[in-house]
Every structure is written in C-alpha cells, then in structure tokens.
PDB file of N, CA, C and O in Angstrom:
ATOM      1  N   MET A   1      51.699  -9.867  10.325  1.00  0.00           N
ATOM      2  CA  MET A   1      52.442  -9.790  11.550  1.00  0.00           C
ATOM      3  C   MET A   1      51.616 -10.469  12.650  1.00  0.00           C
ATOM      4  O   MET A   1      50.395 -10.317  12.687  1.00  0.00           O
ATOM      5  N   PRO A   2      52.259 -11.200  13.524  1.00  0.00           N
ATOM      6  CA  PRO A   2      51.522 -11.888  14.589  1.00  0.00           C
ATOM      7  C   PRO A   2      50.743 -10.919  15.472  1.00  0.00           C
ATOM      8  O   PRO A   2      51.161  -9.784  15.700  1.00  0.00           O
ATOM      9  N   GLN A   3      49.614 -11.392  15.955  1.00  0.00           N
ATOM     10  CA  GLN A   3      48.791 -10.595  16.869  1.00  0.00           C
ATOM     11  C   GLN A   3      49.622 -10.188  18.075  1.00  0.00           C
ATOM     12  O   GLN A   3      50.323 -11.011  18.664  1.00  0.00           O
ATOM     13  N   GLY A   4      49.540  -8.920  18.437  1.00  0.00           N
ATOM     14  CA  GLY A   4      50.251  -8.433  19.612  1.00  0.00           C
ATOM     15  C   GLY A   4      51.555  -7.729  19.286  1.00  0.00           C
ATOM     16  O   GLY A   4      52.124  -7.072  20.159  1.00  0.00           O
ATOM     17  N   LEU A   5      52.054  -7.844  18.044  1.00  0.00           N
ATOM     18  CA  LEU A   5      53.279  -7.152  17.658  1.00  0.00           C
ATOM     19  C   LEU A   5      52.943  -5.932  16.822  1.00  0.00           C
ATOM     20  O   LEU A   5      51.976  -5.935  16.060  1.00  0.00           O
ATOM     21  N   THR A   6      53.744  -4.896  16.967  1.00  0.00           N
ATOM     22  CA  THR A   6      53.561  -3.653  16.232  1.00  0.00           C
ATOM     23  C   THR A   6      54.899  -3.240  15.642  1.00  0.00           C
ATOM     24  O   THR A   6      55.933  -3.345  16.302  1.00  0.00           O
ATOM     25  N   LEU A   7      54.883  -2.768  14.391  1.00  0.00           N
ATOM     26  CA  LEU A   7      56.086  -2.232  13.773  1.00  0.00           C
ATOM     27  C   LEU A   7      56.111  -0.745  14.052  1.00  0.00           C
ATOM     28  O   LEU A   7      55.243  -0.002  13.595  1.00  0.00           O
ATOM     29  N   LEU A   8      57.125  -0.308  14.816  1.00  0.00           N
ATOM     30  CA  LEU A   8      57.240   1.098  15.192  1.00  0.00           C
ATOM     31  C   LEU A   8      57.816   1.919  14.043  1.00  0.00           C
ATOM     32  O   LEU A   8      58.414   1.368  13.119  1.00  0.00           O
ATOM     33  N   ASP A   9      57.635   3.236  14.103  1.00  0.00           N
ATOM     34  CA  ASP A   9      58.204   4.136  13.101  1.00  0.00           C
ATOM     35  C   ASP A   9      59.724   4.009  13.027  1.00  0.00           C
ATOM     36  O   ASP A   9      60.323   4.310  11.995  1.00  0.00           O
ATOM     37  N   THR A  10      60.343   3.569  14.107  1.00  0.00           N
ATOM     38  CA  THR A  10      61.795   3.399  14.151  1.00  0.00           C
ATOM     39  C   THR A  10      62.246   2.127  13.435  1.00  0.00           C
ATOM     40  O   THR A  10      63.442   1.903  13.248  1.00  0.00           O
ATOM     41  N   GLY A  11      61.285   1.298  13.038  1.00  0.00           N
ATOM     42  CA  GLY A  11      61.617   0.038  12.380  1.00  0.00           C
ATOM     43  C   GLY A  11      61.725  -1.129  13.331  1.00  0.00           C
ATOM     44  O   GLY A  11      61.975  -2.256  12.902  1.00  0.00           O
ATOM     45  N   GLU A  12      61.544  -0.884  14.604  1.00  0.00           N
ATOM     46  CA  GLU A  12      61.633  -1.954  15.601  1.00  0.00           C
ATOM     47  C   GLU A  12      60.280  -2.628  15.786  1.00  0.00           C
ATOM     48  O   GLU A  12      59.231  -2.002  15.634  1.00  0.00           O
ATOM     49  N   LEU A  13      60.323  -3.908  16.115  1.00  0.00           N
ATOM     50  CA  LEU A  13      59.110  -4.631  16.484  1.00  0.00           C
ATOM     51  C   LEU A  13      58.902  -4.481  17.978  1.00  0.00           C
ATOM     52  O   LEU A  13      59.845  -4.600  18.759  1.00  0.00           O
ATOM     53  N   SER A  14      57.675  -4.220  18.370  1.00  0.00           N
ATOM     54  CA  SER A  14      57.380  -4.024  19.782  1.00  0.00           C
ATOM     55  C   SER A  14      56.142  -4.824  20.146  1.00  0.00           C
ATOM     56  O   SER A  14      55.230  -4.979  19.334  1.00  0.00           O
ATOM     57  N   GLY A  15      56.116  -5.325  21.362  1.00  0.00           N
ATOM     58  CA  GLY A  15      54.930  -6.012  21.840  1.00  0.00           C
ATOM     59  C   GLY A  15      55.232  -7.412  22.313  1.00  0.00           C
ATOM     60  O   GLY A  15      56.389  -7.814  22.440  1.00  0.00           O
ATOM     61  N   ARG A  16      54.174  -8.140  22.568  1.00  0.00           N
ATOM     62  CA  ARG A  16      54.296  -9.516  23.045  1.00  0.00           C
ATOM     63  C   ARG A  16      53.206 -10.334  22.378  1.00  0.00           C
ATOM     64  O   ARG A  16      52.025  -9.988  22.430  1.00  0.00           O
ATOM     65  N   VAL A  17      53.616 -11.411  21.758  1.00  0.00           N
ATOM     66  CA  VAL A  17      52.650 -12.290  21.110  1.00  0.00           C
ATOM     67  C   VAL A  17      51.874 -13.021  22.192  1.00  0.00           C
ATOM     68  O   VAL A  17      52.456 -13.560  23.134  1.00  0.00           O
ATOM     69  N   SER A  18      50.562 -13.034  22.050  1.00  0.00           N
ATOM     70  CA  SER A  18      49.713 -13.683  23.037  1.00  0.00           C
ATOM     71  C   SER A  18      49.493 -15.143  22.663  1.00  0.00           C
ATOM     72  O   SER A  18      49.124 -15.456  21.531  1.00  0.00           O
ATOM     73  N   PHE A  19      49.720 -16.020  23.610  1.00  0.00           N
ATOM     74  CA  PHE A  19      49.474 -17.440  23.391  1.00  0.00           C
ATOM     75  C   PHE A  19      48.297 -17.908  24.240  1.00  0.00           C
ATOM     76  O   PHE A  19      48.130 -19.103  24.485  1.00  0.00           O
ATOM     77  N   GLU A  20      47.481 -16.949  24.688  1.00  0.00           N
ATOM     78  CA  GLU A  20      46.331 -17.295  25.504  1.00  0.00           C
ATOM     79  C   GLU A  20      45.250 -17.938  24.633  1.00  0.00           C
ATOM     80  O   GLU A  20      45.065 -17.561  23.476  1.00  0.00           O
ATOM     81  N   THR A  21      44.565 -18.879  25.187  1.00  0.00           N
ATOM     82  CA  THR A  21      43.482 -19.560  24.476  1.00  0.00           C
ATOM     83  C   THR A  21      42.237 -19.583  25.359  1.00  0.00           C
ATOM     84  O   THR A  21      42.297 -19.282  26.551  1.00  0.00           O
ATOM     85  N   PHE A  22      41.145 -19.934  24.769  1.00  0.00           N
ATOM     86  CA  PHE A  22      39.925 -20.133  25.533  1.00  0.00           C
ATOM     87  C   PHE A  22      39.253 -21.390  25.010  1.00  0.00           C
ATOM     88  O   PHE A  22      39.537 -21.840  23.900  1.00  0.00           O
ATOM     89  N   SER A  23      38.373 -21.946  25.802  1.00  0.00           N
ATOM     90  CA  SER A  23      37.671 -23.138  25.345  1.00  0.00           C
ATOM     91  C   SER A  23      36.180 -22.972  25.560  1.00  0.00           C
ATOM     92  O   SER A  23      35.728 -22.305  26.490  1.00  0.00           O
ATOM     93  N   LEU A  24      35.443 -23.593  24.677  1.00  0.00           N
ATOM     94  CA  LEU A  24      33.993 -23.656  24.804  1.00  0.00           C
ATOM     95  C   LEU A  24      33.644 -25.107  25.103  1.00  0.00           C
ATOM     96  O   LEU A  24      33.962 -25.996  24.313  1.00  0.00           O
ATOM     97  N   ASP A  25      33.023 -25.345  26.185  1.00  0.00           N
ATOM     98  CA  ASP A  25      32.625 -26.686  26.609  1.00  0.00           C
ATOM     99  C   ASP A  25      33.681 -27.748  26.320  1.00  0.00           C
ATOM    100  O   ASP A  25      33.411 -28.752  25.661  1.00  0.00           O
ATOM    101  N   ASP A  26      34.877 -27.508  26.821  1.00  0.00           N
ATOM    102  CA  ASP A  26      36.013 -28.440  26.675  1.00  0.00           C
ATOM    103  C   ASP A  26      36.271 -28.815  25.219  1.00  0.00           C
ATOM    104  O   ASP A  26      36.587 -29.966  24.918  1.00  0.00           O
ATOM    105  N   PHE A  27      36.137 -27.845  24.319  1.00  0.00           N
ATOM    106  CA  PHE A  27      36.424 -27.995  22.900  1.00  0.00           C
ATOM    107  C   PHE A  27      35.475 -28.947  22.176  1.00  0.00           C
ATOM    108  O   PHE A  27      35.816 -29.457  21.108  1.00  0.00           O
ATOM    109  N   ALA A  28      34.287 -29.197  22.740  1.00  0.00           N
ATOM    110  CA  ALA A  28      33.317 -30.063  22.066  1.00  0.00           C
ATOM    111  C   ALA A  28      32.626 -29.338  20.911  1.00  0.00           C
ATOM    112  O   ALA A  28      32.206 -29.972  19.943  1.00  0.00           O
ATOM    113  N   THR A  29      32.508 -28.024  21.008  1.00  0.00           N
ATOM    114  CA  THR A  29      31.882 -27.223  19.957  1.00  0.00           C
ATOM    115  C   THR A  29      32.960 -26.685  19.022  1.00  0.00           C
ATOM    116  O   THR A  29      33.967 -26.143  19.478  1.00  0.00           O
ATOM    117  N   THR A  30      32.753 -26.833  17.724  1.00  0.00           N
ATOM    118  CA  THR A  30      33.683 -26.264  16.759  1.00  0.00           C
ATOM    119  C   THR A  30      32.984 -25.164  15.981  1.00  0.00           C
ATOM    120  O   THR A  30      31.791 -25.262  15.695  1.00  0.00           O
ATOM    121  N   ILE A  31      33.721 -24.120  15.639  1.00  0.00           N
ATOM    122  CA  ILE A  31      33.159 -22.986  14.924  1.00  0.00           C
ATOM    123  C   ILE A  31      33.419 -23.116  13.430  1.00  0.00           C
ATOM    124  O   ILE A  31      32.619 -22.644  12.622  1.00  0.00           O
ATOM    125  N   ASP A  32      34.511 -23.739  13.056  1.00  0.00           N
ATOM    126  CA  ASP A  32      34.937 -23.764  11.653  1.00  0.00           C
ATOM    127  C   ASP A  32      35.129 -25.181  11.114  1.00  0.00           C
ATOM    128  O   ASP A  32      35.904 -25.392  10.182  1.00  0.00           O
ATOM    129  N   ASN A  33      34.441 -26.130  11.686  1.00  0.00           N
ATOM    130  CA  ASN A  33      34.540 -27.527  11.251  1.00  0.00           C
ATOM    131  C   ASN A  33      35.976 -28.053  11.337  1.00  0.00           C
ATOM    132  O   ASN A  33      36.414 -28.845  10.503  1.00  0.00           O
ATOM    133  N   ASN A  34      36.693 -27.593  12.362  1.00  0.00           N
ATOM    134  CA  ASN A  34      38.085 -28.010  12.618  1.00  0.00           C
ATOM    135  C   ASN A  34      39.036 -27.696  11.464  1.00  0.00           C
ATOM    136  O   ASN A  34      39.959 -28.468  11.204  1.00  0.00           O
ATOM    137  N   THR A  35      38.825 -26.569  10.765  1.00  0.00           N
ATOM    138  CA  THR A  35      39.703 -26.217   9.645  1.00  0.00           C
ATOM    139  C   THR A  35      40.604 -25.024   9.948  1.00  0.00           C
ATOM    140  O   THR A  35      41.381 -24.617   9.084  1.00  0.00           O
ATOM    141  N   LEU A  36      40.524 -24.452  11.151  1.00  0.00           N
ATOM    142  CA  LEU A  36      41.333 -23.295  11.499  1.00  0.00           C
ATOM    143  C   LEU A  36      42.817 -23.655  11.527  1.00  0.00           C
ATOM    144  O   LEU A  36      43.215 -24.666  12.105  1.00  0.00           O
ATOM    145  N   THR A  37      43.610 -22.825  10.904  1.00  0.00           N
ATOM    146  CA  THR A  37      45.062 -22.991  10.976  1.00  0.00           C
ATOM    147  C   THR A  37      45.675 -21.666  11.397  1.00  0.00           C
ATOM    148  O   THR A  37      45.069 -20.608  11.224  1.00  0.00           O
ATOM    149  N   ILE A  38      46.856 -21.729  11.939  1.00  0.00           N
ATOM    150  CA  ILE A  38      47.588 -20.542  12.360  1.00  0.00           C
ATOM    151  C   ILE A  38      48.815 -20.424  11.480  1.00  0.00           C
ATOM    152  O   ILE A  38      49.593 -21.370  11.352  1.00  0.00           O
ATOM    153  N   ASP A  39      48.989 -19.248  10.866  1.00  0.00           N
ATOM    154  CA  ASP A  39      50.189 -19.031  10.064  1.00  0.00           C
ATOM    155  C   ASP A  39      51.409 -19.114  10.973  1.00  0.00           C
ATOM    156  O   ASP A  39      51.478 -18.445  12.003  1.00  0.00           O
ATOM    157  N   ARG A  40      52.342 -19.922  10.587  1.00  0.00           N
ATOM    158  CA  ARG A  40      53.553 -20.088  11.382  1.00  0.00           C
ATOM    159  C   ARG A  40      54.749 -19.399  10.759  1.00  0.00           C
ATOM    160  O   ARG A  40      55.820 -19.344  11.362  1.00  0.00           O
ATOM    161  N   THR A  41      54.577 -18.876   9.563  1.00  0.00           N
ATOM    162  CA  THR A  41      55.643 -18.157   8.884  1.00  0.00           C
ATOM    163  C   THR A  41      55.102 -16.820   8.407  1.00  0.00           C
ATOM    164  O   THR A  41      54.071 -16.762   7.738  1.00  0.00           O
ATOM    165  N   TYR A  42      55.796 -15.753   8.752  1.00  0.00           N
ATOM    166  CA  TYR A  42      55.410 -14.402   8.359  1.00  0.00           C
ATOM    167  C   TYR A  42      56.571 -13.783   7.590  1.00  0.00           C
ATOM    168  O   TYR A  42      57.662 -13.613   8.133  1.00  0.00           O
ATOM    169  N   THR A  43      56.333 -13.450   6.335  1.00  0.00           N
ATOM    170  CA  THR A  43      57.349 -12.834   5.500  1.00  0.00           C
ATOM    171  C   THR A  43      56.934 -11.395   5.221  1.00  0.00           C
ATOM    172  O   THR A  43      55.783 -11.126   4.880  1.00  0.00           O
ATOM    173  N   PHE A  44      57.886 -10.472   5.370  1.00  0.00           N
ATOM    174  CA  PHE A  44      57.598  -9.068   5.116  1.00  0.00           C
ATOM    175  C   PHE A  44      58.845  -8.399   4.560  1.00  0.00           C
ATOM    176  O   PHE A  44      59.960  -8.896   4.722  1.00  0.00           O
ATOM    177  N   VAL A  45      58.639  -7.275   3.909  1.00  0.00           N
ATOM    178  CA  VAL A  45      59.727  -6.532   3.272  1.00  0.00           C
ATOM    179  C   VAL A  45      59.898  -5.198   3.986  1.00  0.00           C
ATOM    180  O   VAL A  45      58.922  -4.508   4.280  1.00  0.00           O
ATOM    181  N   VAL A  46      61.149  -4.845   4.258  1.00  0.00           N
ATOM    182  CA  VAL A  46      61.467  -3.570   4.886  1.00  0.00           C
ATOM    183  C   VAL A  46      62.296  -2.758   3.908  1.00  0.00           C
ATOM    184  O   VAL A  46      63.271  -3.252   3.342  1.00  0.00           O
ATOM    185  N   LYS A  47      61.901  -1.509   3.713  1.00  0.00           N
ATOM    186  CA  LYS A  47      62.681  -0.589   2.888  1.00  0.00           C
ATOM    187  C   LYS A  47      63.158   0.534   3.794  1.00  0.00           C
ATOM    188  O   LYS A  47      62.356   1.194   4.455  1.00  0.00           O
ATOM    189  N   ALA A  48      64.459   0.744   3.821  1.00  0.00           N
ATOM    190  CA  ALA A  48      65.050   1.837   4.598  1.00  0.00           C
ATOM    191  C   ALA A  48      65.675   2.810   3.616  1.00  0.00           C
ATOM    192  O   ALA A  48      66.314   2.407   2.644  1.00  0.00           O
ATOM    193  N   GLU A  49      65.485   4.094   3.881  1.00  0.00           N
ATOM    194  CA  GLU A  49      66.076   5.089   2.988  1.00  0.00           C
ATOM    195  C   GLU A  49      66.472   6.330   3.773  1.00  0.00           C
ATOM    196  O   GLU A  49      65.962   6.588   4.863  1.00  0.00           O
ATOM    197  N   THR A  50      67.390   7.088   3.196  1.00  0.00           N
ATOM    198  CA  THR A  50      67.807   8.330   3.823  1.00  0.00           C
ATOM    199  C   THR A  50      66.666   9.332   3.764  1.00  0.00           C
ATOM    200  O   THR A  50      65.727   9.174   2.984  1.00  0.00           O
ATOM    201  N   ALA A  51      66.756  10.369   4.601  1.00  0.00           N
ATOM    202  CA  ALA A  51      65.689  11.363   4.673  1.00  0.00           C
ATOM    203  C   ALA A  51      65.419  12.030   3.324  1.00  0.00           C
ATOM    204  O   ALA A  51      64.279  12.374   3.011  1.00  0.00           O
ATOM    205  N   ASP A  52      66.477  12.210   2.528  1.00  0.00           N
ATOM    206  CA  ASP A  52      66.275  12.866   1.234  1.00  0.00           C
ATOM    207  C   ASP A  52      65.995  11.881   0.102  1.00  0.00           C
ATOM    208  O   ASP A  52      65.800  12.291  -1.042  1.00  0.00           O
ATOM    209  N   GLY A  53      65.974  10.582   0.414  1.00  0.00           N
ATOM    210  CA  GLY A  53      65.615   9.566  -0.566  1.00  0.00           C
ATOM    211  C   GLY A  53      66.690   9.216  -1.579  1.00  0.00           C
ATOM    212  O   GLY A  53      66.413   8.521  -2.557  1.00  0.00           O
ATOM    213  N   THR A  54      67.907   9.683  -1.364  1.00  0.00           N
ATOM    214  CA  THR A  54      68.965   9.421  -2.347  1.00  0.00           C
ATOM    215  C   THR A  54      69.562   8.023  -2.229  1.00  0.00           C
ATOM    216  O   THR A  54      70.113   7.500  -3.197  1.00  0.00           O
ATOM    217  N   VAL A  55      69.457   7.421  -1.059  1.00  0.00           N
ATOM    218  CA  VAL A  55      69.993   6.074  -0.848  1.00  0.00           C
ATOM    219  C   VAL A  55      68.910   5.237  -0.179  1.00  0.00           C
ATOM    220  O   VAL A  55      68.271   5.683   0.774  1.00  0.00           O
ATOM    221  N   SER A  56      68.709   4.029  -0.680  1.00  0.00           N
ATOM    222  CA  SER A  56      67.719   3.148  -0.061  1.00  0.00           C
ATOM    223  C   SER A  56      68.164   1.703  -0.186  1.00  0.00           C
ATOM    224  O   SER A  56      69.006   1.360  -1.015  1.00  0.00           O
ATOM    225  N   SER A  57      67.586   0.879   0.645  1.00  0.00           N
ATOM    226  CA  SER A  57      67.856  -0.554   0.620  1.00  0.00           C
ATOM    227  C   SER A  57      66.576  -1.279   1.007  1.00  0.00           C
ATOM    228  O   SER A  57      65.853  -0.847   1.904  1.00  0.00           O
ATOM    229  N   THR A  58      66.307  -2.370   0.333  1.00  0.00           N
ATOM    230  CA  THR A  58      65.122  -3.176   0.609  1.00  0.00           C
ATOM    231  C   THR A  58      65.565  -4.591   0.956  1.00  0.00           C
ATOM    232  O   THR A  58      66.453  -5.151   0.313  1.00  0.00           O
ATOM    233  N   ARG A  59      64.945  -5.154   1.967  1.00  0.00           N
ATOM    234  CA  ARG A  59      65.300  -6.515   2.377  1.00  0.00           C
ATOM    235  C   ARG A  59      64.059  -7.248   2.856  1.00  0.00           C
ATOM    236  O   ARG A  59      63.196  -6.672   3.520  1.00  0.00           O
ATOM    237  N   GLU A  60      63.981  -8.523   2.513  1.00  0.00           N
ATOM    238  CA  GLU A  60      62.871  -9.364   2.945  1.00  0.00           C
ATOM    239  C   GLU A  60      63.280 -10.126   4.204  1.00  0.00           C
ATOM    240  O   GLU A  60      64.394 -10.641   4.295  1.00  0.00           O
ATOM    241  N   PHE A  61      62.373 -10.190   5.166  1.00  0.00           N
ATOM    242  CA  PHE A  61      62.603 -10.911   6.416  1.00  0.00           C
ATOM    243  C   PHE A  61      61.507 -11.946   6.595  1.00  0.00           C
ATOM    244  O   PHE A  61      60.393 -11.777   6.100  1.00  0.00           O
ATOM    245  N   THR A  62      61.827 -13.008   7.297  1.00  0.00           N
ATOM    246  CA  THR A  62      60.854 -14.048   7.603  1.00  0.00           C
ATOM    247  C   THR A  62      60.926 -14.375   9.088  1.00  0.00           C
ATOM    248  O   THR A  62      61.998 -14.674   9.616  1.00  0.00           O
ATOM    249  N   LEU A  63      59.782 -14.318   9.756  1.00  0.00           N
ATOM    250  CA  LEU A  63      59.666 -14.768  11.143  1.00  0.00           C
ATOM    251  C   LEU A  63      58.991 -16.125  11.118  1.00  0.00           C
ATOM    252  O   LEU A  63      57.945 -16.289  10.489  1.00  0.00           O
ATOM    253  N   LYS A  64      59.579 -17.096  11.794  1.00  0.00           N
ATOM    254  CA  LYS A  64      58.972 -18.426  11.887  1.00  0.00           C
ATOM    255  C   LYS A  64      58.653 -18.724  13.340  1.00  0.00           C
ATOM    256  O   LYS A  64      59.507 -18.617  14.220  1.00  0.00           O
ATOM    257  N   LEU A  65      57.409 -19.098  13.568  1.00  0.00           N
ATOM    258  CA  LEU A  65      56.963 -19.445  14.915  1.00  0.00           C
ATOM    259  C   LEU A  65      57.124 -20.932  15.144  1.00  0.00           C
ATOM    260  O   LEU A  65      56.774 -21.742  14.286  1.00  0.00           O
ATOM    261  N   ASN A  66      57.646 -21.285  16.282  1.00  0.00           N
ATOM    262  CA  ASN A  66      57.790 -22.678  16.662  1.00  0.00           C
ATOM    263  C   ASN A  66      56.735 -22.966  17.720  1.00  0.00           C
ATOM    264  O   ASN A  66      57.000 -22.858  18.917  1.00  0.00           O
ATOM    265  N   LEU A  67      55.547 -23.329  17.277  1.00  0.00           N
ATOM    266  CA  LEU A  67      54.429 -23.569  18.187  1.00  0.00           C
ATOM    267  C   LEU A  67      54.407 -25.022  18.616  1.00  0.00           C
ATOM    268  O   LEU A  67      54.684 -25.926  17.828  1.00  0.00           O
ATOM    269  N   ILE A  68      54.079 -25.224  19.852  1.00  0.00           N
ATOM    270  CA  ILE A  68      53.940 -26.578  20.369  1.00  0.00           C
ATOM    271  C   ILE A  68      52.466 -26.926  20.336  1.00  0.00           C
ATOM    272  O   ILE A  68      51.650 -26.280  20.994  1.00  0.00           O
ATOM    273  N   ASP A  69      52.128 -27.951  19.568  1.00  0.00           N
ATOM    274  CA  ASP A  69      50.718 -28.358  19.443  1.00  0.00           C
ATOM    275  C   ASP A  69      50.275 -29.174  20.621  1.00  0.00           C
ATOM    276  O   ASP A  69      49.121 -29.598  20.679  1.00  0.00           O
TER     277      ASP A  69
END
C-alpha cells in the first residue's frame, strides 16, 4: 500500500499519499547508484464475510499511480 494510506477496519482506505521530496546537494549525491524505483501498481486482495462466517467473498483490486516524472 502506498506510504500515507491506511486500510481501516471498515475496509475503507484513509489518508493522503505524500509526494514530498527532498534533495541532497541538488541531486549530485546518489545513495543507490540511481537504481531506486517506485512501485506504480499495487495489487491487494480483500475478503469480506458475514459476522458468523457463513457467507464470504474475495476480490482482487489494483491501484495504479500515474506519476509525473
């Protein structure tokens, strides 16, 4: 799940994704030899069921981020 989002007990997503960045000496220093990537697709499975467990349903969801480089 993206940083800043939380899955609540109610099944809702809450929060705000942070797009804040910082720079070290105008990006002249690299920490990872310029190999860092950001996942742009997040796939997760949600299972919902009745309180007594007699009925349930499972579904896969995908969140795709449209980041501007």
